[in-house]
C-alpha positions in Angstrom: 133.1 103.2 112.0 130.7 104.9 114.5 133.0 107.9 114.9 134.1 108.2 111.4 130.7 107.8 109.5 127.9 107.9 112.0 125.6 105.2 113.3 123.7 104.9 109.9 126.9 103.6 108.4 126.7 100.5 110.7 123.4 99.5 108.9 124.8 100.1 105.3 127.8 98.0 106.1 125.4 95.2 107.5 123.2 95.5 104.2 126.1 95.0 102.2 127.4 91.9 103.9 123.9 90.6 103.8 123.9 91.3 100.1 127.1 89.7 99.4 126.1 86.8 101.5 122.7 86.3 99.3 124.7 86.5 96.2 127.4 84.0 97.4 124.6 81.5 98.5 122.5 82.1 95.1 125.5 81.4 93.0 127.6 78.8 94.9 125.2 76.6 96.9 123.8 73.8 95.1 120.2 72.9 95.3 119.7 69.9 97.4 116.0 69.1 97.2 115.5 66.2 94.8 113.7 67.6 91.5 110.6 65.0 91.8 110.2 66.9 95.3 110.2 70.5 94.0 107.3 72.8 93.8 106.7 75.7 91.6 106.8 79.1 93.2 103.2 80.5 92.7 101.2 82.3 95.1 98.4 79.8 95.2 100.8 77.0 96.3 102.1 79.4 98.8 98.8 80.3 100.2 97.7 76.7 100.1 100.7 75.6 102.2 100.3 78.4 104.7 96.8 77.4 105.1 97.8 73.8 105.9 100.5 75.2 108.6 97.3 77.2 110.3 95.5 74.0 110.5 98.1 72.0 112.0 97.6 71.9 115.8 101.0 71.2 117.0 102.5 74.1 114.9 99.9 76.5 116.0 100.4 75.4 119.9 104.4 76.1 119.7 103.8 79.4 117.7 101.2 80.5 120.3 103.3 79.6 123.1 106.6 81.6 121.7 104.3 84.8 120.7 103.1 84.7 124.4 106.8 84.3 125.5 107.7 87.1 123.3 104.9 89.4 124.2 105.7 88.9 128.1 109.3 89.4 127.6 108.7 92.8 125.8 106.2 93.8 128.3 108.6 93.2 130.9 111.4 95.2 129.3 108.8 98.2 129.1 108.0 98.0 132.6 111.6 97.9 133.7 112.7 100.7 131.4 109.9 103.0 132.9 110.6 102.3 136.4 114.4 103.0 136.0 113.9 106.4 134.8 115.6 108.8 137.3 117.4 105.9 138.9 120.4 106.2 136.9 120.6 109.8 137.0 118.9 110.3 133.5 115.6 112.1 133.1 113.5 110.7 130.0 114.6 113.6 128.1 118.0 113.3 128.6 118.1 109.7 127.6 117.8 110.4 123.7 121.6 111.4 123.5 122.7 108.6 126.0 123.8 106.4 123.2 126.0 109.3 121.8 127.3 110.1 125.1 128.4 106.2 125.5 129.9 106.3 121.7 132.2 109.5 122.4 133.2 109.0 125.9 133.5 105.0 125.9 131.2 102.5 127.7 133.2 103.0 130.9 135.0 99.7 131.0 
């Protein structure tokens, strides 16, 4: 697919698969929540429930921890990316076409 239609086609195919899955789920999956527990979808009720989440200490503790972990991971990947420039034979300007080079020449496996 990449060689015939380009890299953007991958995202269009994934979007199509996601749309098909959404339509299938909407039409074929039954509602499992009992009617007496269902709530209307209004902006006020959504904002109210979101406010309830923000006041929940255990929820905020786990979200804060996962946010910190994600930031630390992203930062460490950024540091590794900067330190590896030049060590693999590619200068920062030459890295722009590295994905295209792999797609046309193969990954070298």
